[in-house]
N, C-alpha and C positions, 0 to 999 in steps of 0.2 A: 505494500498501500505506500504511496507516495506520499510524500509530506503535506502535501496541500489539500488532497485527499481525505488523509488521515485528521489533518487539524480542522479540515469543515466537518466530519464526523464528530470528532471532540467539541468543536465550538458551538454547533446546534444543541448538544446536550447541555453544555454549561451555559448557552445563552439562555435555555428554559432554567437551569438553575439560577441565574442571575435576575430573572424575572421575577421568579417565585421569591429571592431575598430581597427585590425591589418592593415586592407586595408584602414582604414582612416589614420592612421599613414604614412602607405607608400606614400600616395597622398600627405600627408601635408610634407613628407620629400622629395619628389621628386619637388613639385612646390615652396615651401617655404626654404628647406635646414635646417640649424641650425643656424639663425641669429635672428636679432631684432624681425622679424614679427611673425616669427615662435615663439620666446618666449613670446611675446605679446599675442598672441592668446593662448597657452599654460595656461599661468597664468590665464587668464581671465576664460577659460574652467575650470581650476583647483579650482578656488575659489566657481564656481557654486557648482560643483561636491562636494567640500568639505562639504559645507552646506547640500548637497543631503543625504550624507552618515548619516550625523546627524540626520536630519529632518525624511528622508525617509526611508533608508534602515536600519539604527540602532535602536535608542531607541524607536522611534515611533513604528515601527511594532514589536517589542520586546515585547512592554507593551501592545499593542492594541491586536495582533494575539490571544494570549492565551485567554484574557478575552472574545474576539469576539467568539472564538470557543467554550469556555464555555456556553455562551448564548445561543449559537444556537444548541448546542447538547442537553441541559437541557431545553430550554424554548421555542425553536422553531423559526421559521424563522422570523416571524412578529416582536417578540420582538430583535431580531437580526437585523432587518432592522430598526427599531427606534434608536439603539445604533449606527449603521452606520452613520444615517443621523445626529445625534448629533456630533459624532467624525468629519465627514466632515466639518460640518458648521465652527467647533471652528478651525479645523486645516486650513481652508482657511482664517478666519480672521486674525491667527496668523500670517501666511505665507504672506499675504499681508502687512501688517503693519511692519513687520520683511524685506521684501524685499525694500519697500518704503524708511525706514531708511537707510538700507545697502547702496543703491543706490544713495542716497543723499549725504553721507559721503564716497563714493568709495574712492575719493582721499586721505582722510587722513587714510582708510585702508591698501591702498596699499603703502603709505609711511612707512607703520609698516610690510607688508608683504615680500614687496621687497625693503627693505630698500637701496639694492645695487644699484638700477636705479636711474640715475639722474633725479631728479623731474622737471628739466627744459628741458629735451630732448625730442626729438620725441617719442621714446620708451615709456615713462612712460605716456604720453597722448594718446598715441594710446591704451595701456592698459586699460585705465580708461574708455575710449569710448566702446572698446570690452567687457569688464567686464559688463558696465551697459546694453550693447544688449543682453550679454548672461545670466543675472541674472533671468529674469523671469522663465525662464527654471526651477528654482528651485521650485515654486510655482506648476507648471505643473507637473513637474515628483514626486514632492511629493504626490500630488493627485492620480498619477496613482499607485505610492506606495501603496497606501491605499487600493485602487481597486484590485491591486495585492494579498493583505493581504487576502483579502475576497475571492478571487479565490482559495488561498493556502488553507484557511480554509475548503474549500469544496473538497479539493484533485483535483484542476486544477492548474499544475504546468507550463505547458509547455510556454503557451501564455504569462503569466506575466515576466516569463524567457526571451523569445524571442523578445520580444516587444521591447525592449533597444537598440536593433539593429538599428532601424530606426535613433537614433541619428547619428551613423557612415554614413548611407546612406544618410541621409541629406546632411550632412559635405561634404562628398566625392563628393555629386552633386554640391553643392557650389564651392569648389576646382577646379573641372573640368571644370566648367563654366568660372571660372577666367581665367584657362588655355587656353580652348579653343577660348577664346575671346580676349585673349593676354592682359588682364587687368594688370596694377601695382599690386605688392604684397599688399600695403596698400588696394587696393579696393578688393582683392581677398578674405582677412581675414575678412573683413567687412561683404561682401557676406556669410562667412562661419558661423560668428558669429549670422547674423539673421537665417541661417537654423538650429541651434542649438535651438533657441526658437521655431521654427516653428515645428522641431521635439517632442518637448514636448507637443505641444498643438494636434499633431497627436496620440502620445501615451494615452496621457489621455483621448482622444474621443474614441479611439479603445477599452481599458480597462473598461470605463464608459459603452459602449455599451454591453460588455462580461456581465458584473456584471447585467446588466438591463435584459439579456436573461435568466440569472439564478434565476430570481426572486427577485431581490433587487434591490430596487427604491430608488434613492437620490434625495433630494433636500434641498435647503438652509434654515435653521431655526436659526432666530438670538436668540431665546432663547434658548440655547444649552447645557447649563451648568445642570447637574444632578450628583446625587451620583456616577452612574458608570461611567460617564465621568471624576469625579474628581477624582476617584480611577485609573482610565488609566494614566491621567496626574501626579498623585502623583509618581507614579511609573516610569513614563518617564521623570522626572526630572533627577534622578542619572543617568540614561542611556544616556541622552543626555549631560550629565557633562563627563561621562565615553567615549561616543563614540567621544565628542569633544575634550579629553585630547587626545586619540590615532590619532585623526586627526590633532592634535596639532604637533604632529610628523612630519606628512608631510609638515605641513606649514612652521615649523622649517627647512625642508629640503630645502623648496622654496626661504626662507629667505637666507640661507647659498649660495644657487646656485646662488642667484642674484649679489653677490660678486666676483663669478667664471667669466671667459671670456664669452663674448656674445656666445650665442647657447649652453650655459651648461643647462640651463634649459631645453631645447627641447632635448639635449642628453639625460639627466637624466629621462624625461619623457619618451623617446621611451624605453629606458631599463626598467622601470617600465611596460610598455606595454608588453614586451615580458614575464616580470615576471606575470603580470596579466593571461596570457594564463592557466597556471596550477592551478594558486590560485583562478581565476574567476570561472574557469570550475569546480573544484572541491570543492574549499573552501566555495565558495558561494552555489554550489549546496547542498552540504553535510548538511550546516547549515539552509538552506532554506527548506531541507524536513525534517531535526531534528526537529526543532521547532514545528511545528503543531503536527508531531507524539508523540513527549515527552510530549506536552502541554496536550495531549489527554490521555496519560498513565500515567502522573504524577496527573491529576485531578480524574482520577479513582483510584487512589492508587495502581497503578500495578506498583510500583517501581522496581521489579527484571527484569519484563520485559523491562522496559525503559533503564537499565543498560545494558541489553542483547544487544539492539539495537545500544546503544553507543558503545559499544566495538567493534562490528561488523564495525560500521561505522569509527572506529579509524584505525583498520586493513587494511580495503579497501583504508583508506586517506593514511595512511603511506606508504603503497607498491607505489602508484602512485607518491606522492610527492618526497619519496627517488631517484626514477627514473628521474623525472623531475630536481630535483637539480643535480644529477650527470651529465645530459645531459647539463643545461645551463651553469653550472660551468667550466666542461672541452671544452664545443664548444661556449663559449662566443661570440668570434670574428667570428667565421663562421657562427654563428647565426643572429648577427648583419648585417653582410655583405649580407647575404641571404635575409635576410628581407628589408633592407632600402638602401643599397649603390645602388643609380642610381639618375640621375639627379643631383638636387644641393646637394647632401648629399655625400661627398667625404669619402677618407680613413682616414684621420684625425677626422672626425667625427666619424667613426666607431671604432676605438680605444678607443675614450672618452667612448662611449654608451658601449662598450665589458668591459670596465674596471667597469663602474656602474652594468651592467647586472650580473657580476661575484659576487659583493658584496652582491646586492639584492637575486641572488638566496641560498645563505648561509641561509636565513631564511625563506626560503620557507617553510619546513615543521612545522615550528613554527607560520607562518602566518595561515596555513589551521587549526591547534590545537587550535589556538585561537578563530578562527571561530566556529570550533564543540564545544568546551567546554564553549564559550558564549552562547551558545543555549540551553545548560544545566541549567545555572544560569537563563538566561530569562524564559525557561520553568517552572522552578520551583518558579517563581515570585521574584527572587533576582536580583536586579539591583544596589545593593549596592556595592559589593564586586568589581565586574569587574571595576567599577571607582578607586577604591584604587589601584586596581594592574596597571590601566592605567595612573593614577599620577606617580608610580613608574617608569612606563616606559618611561616616557617624560623625569623623571629625569637623567634616564641611559642614554637614547638618545642624551642628552646634554652632559652628560660627555663623550661618546664616540666620540661624534663629535669633542668635545675638542681636544682629544686625537689621533685623526685618520687622520682629514681632514689637518692639516698642513702640513702632512708628505705624504699621500696618495690620497689627493685632492676627484676625483670622485669615486674609489674605496673605500676609507674610509668614504665618507658621505653616499655610499649605506650600507656599512657594518654596519655602526653605528644604521641604522635604523634595520639591521637585528637582530643585536644582543640585540637591546631594544625587539623587539618582541619575542625574544628567552626567555628573563628573565618573558615577560608578559605571556607567554605560560607556562611557568614552574608553575608560581603561579597560573594562572587559574586551572591547572591540580592537582596541589597538594592540593588544598583547595577546590574540587569540593564537592557540596554538598552529605554528606553520606548516606541520605536518600535513594539515588539511588541503593544503595547497591552493587557498581560496584566491581566486582572480576578480579584483575590482575593477572591473573594465572601464574606461570611458563610456560605454554604453550603458552601464549599470548606475553611473553617477548621473547620467544625464536623465534617468528616468527618476532617480530620487530627487534630482532637482526640480524636476517637472512637477512633482508631485509637491514638494514643498511651495513653490510658487503657486500651485493652484490652492495650496489650502490657504495662503495669504490673500489670495483674492476672494475667496468663499466668506472667510473671516469678517473682510470690510464690507462685502457683500450683506451678509446677515446681519451687521452692526446697523447698517442703514435701513434695512428691512424690519429690524426690532425697533428701530427709534421711530419708525412711522406707523406700525401696526400693532405696537405692545405698549401695556400701560400697567400699573401696579394694580390698580382695581380688576385688573382681567383676570388674576390670579385665584377670585372666587366664583368666577362665572364658568358655566360648563362651556361656552364657546372659545376658552382657551385650548382646549384639546384640537378643534379642527385647525385653528389658528397655529398653532405648534405643528402640527402635521403638515403644513404649508410651507413652513419654515425647514423643516426636515427634505421635503421633497425638493423644493427649491434648492437648497444645499447640494444636495446630490448632484442634481443638473449641473449646476454650476461648477462643481468639484470636478465632475468627469468631463465636462466637455473643456474645462480649463487644462487639465491633466492631456487630453488629446491635442489641443491646438499647441502647448508648449513643446510636445515631443513633434509635432509637424513643422514648428519653428524652428526645433534644433535638427531637423532634417534626419530624425530617427525613422529606421525602415519598419520597426514593428511599433506603430503607434495605435494600431486598431485593437484596443484593451480588449475587446469582447472576444478575441481568438487566443488560445491556449498558448500558441507559443509567443505571444507579446509579454508574457510572463517570465521568459527566460531573460538571463543576465548578457548574454554573449552579444 
């Protein structure tokens, strides 16, 4: 399965997951608004998700999947199943012990992560309670991710990507139960937190069953340490540090947000949700599809073919992310109003969230590039350089926060994260392993440049369009959906035509973007 086809399969599944996540945030904004209860719930989920990205989506899969694929391809299914049992057992032991320690010392952890909260106040106590309820989700979703990695290794992408939508479905159910039963906001967020952990159990069972149907059986084995497991864990440690360093950027943002007015954490979280639409759909899809493909090609010594697949992926990624950036940055306020302005979420919260959305959108292309290029390093077994680059990005993030937040608060906080991601993406791209023999030809750069120019044209066009046809009072009216849909359609037409026009002016032969061969880099 080619990278674009595989990315499309995963992307469609993740798009559905992002849509359900969007509906979850809509339900939360409607029922809780942007206040103490929503902040506490947002922090509780964010902490569990932060460790999930470190253990489940990041370093572990990056270290496990290439080696599992190699064992499966070279030694057969029986040997791969032995490796799976050993890794499953060790991962479960580590996660249970780690979760027990974190849940025991959760108040102390929160005093660091949300130091702006009053430790004697109701919000801090509620955050501790919700965090302890949600944290077992880490164990369940990490095991789920392990099973998802096995399915990805045998080219089964859709279910592992689609299964994550159950988190949002369960939480939406909890929030609606609280709303329909007219419960207090405190009771509602407690129900929603229990739904988080319940969704993890459901996801884990479904993927375990899928892995079993494909002939891989799992069991707990106390003596699970072997030479291959040692090799995986050895390569995982730098990745854990690297992923943890990048997640530290988000935790630093949370800490800074805790000093801003109540509701700021919620508003910034909702802005990140809008940013996650293109990032999650494209960035995660592309990296998920690339990792097993590149691992297979590199392990077989087919470096030139791996470089070709990477370049095709880059062109496809840049086209969509430039468009998404122009759309979100030019229409930040309409986007937030259409998405969240209802119920307890008012006009003031829209303005705060819109400012953060614009800041996050600036770094959207670099977020996706980081995902794509990280797959290159992981597929080639290099987990050290991403760690070093991640450390640099944290330093730059802190510097940008110091420079920007005092003057532009919400926009500055989001922009600092974006600028740090740009630095990280540049370093990853600049020092990519030369064994892949990537050839960034003049034709490739002309295509990227044409997309960038088209994005700028689209941005200014949308700004003028929004000034003429959008006003703050439209955020509460049903006609906003029709107007916003018109904006998106117009933007898509302008961006596509502008890209084609730029390619024609540059005298590029492959300017017919509706044809498959136009997405080559040669």
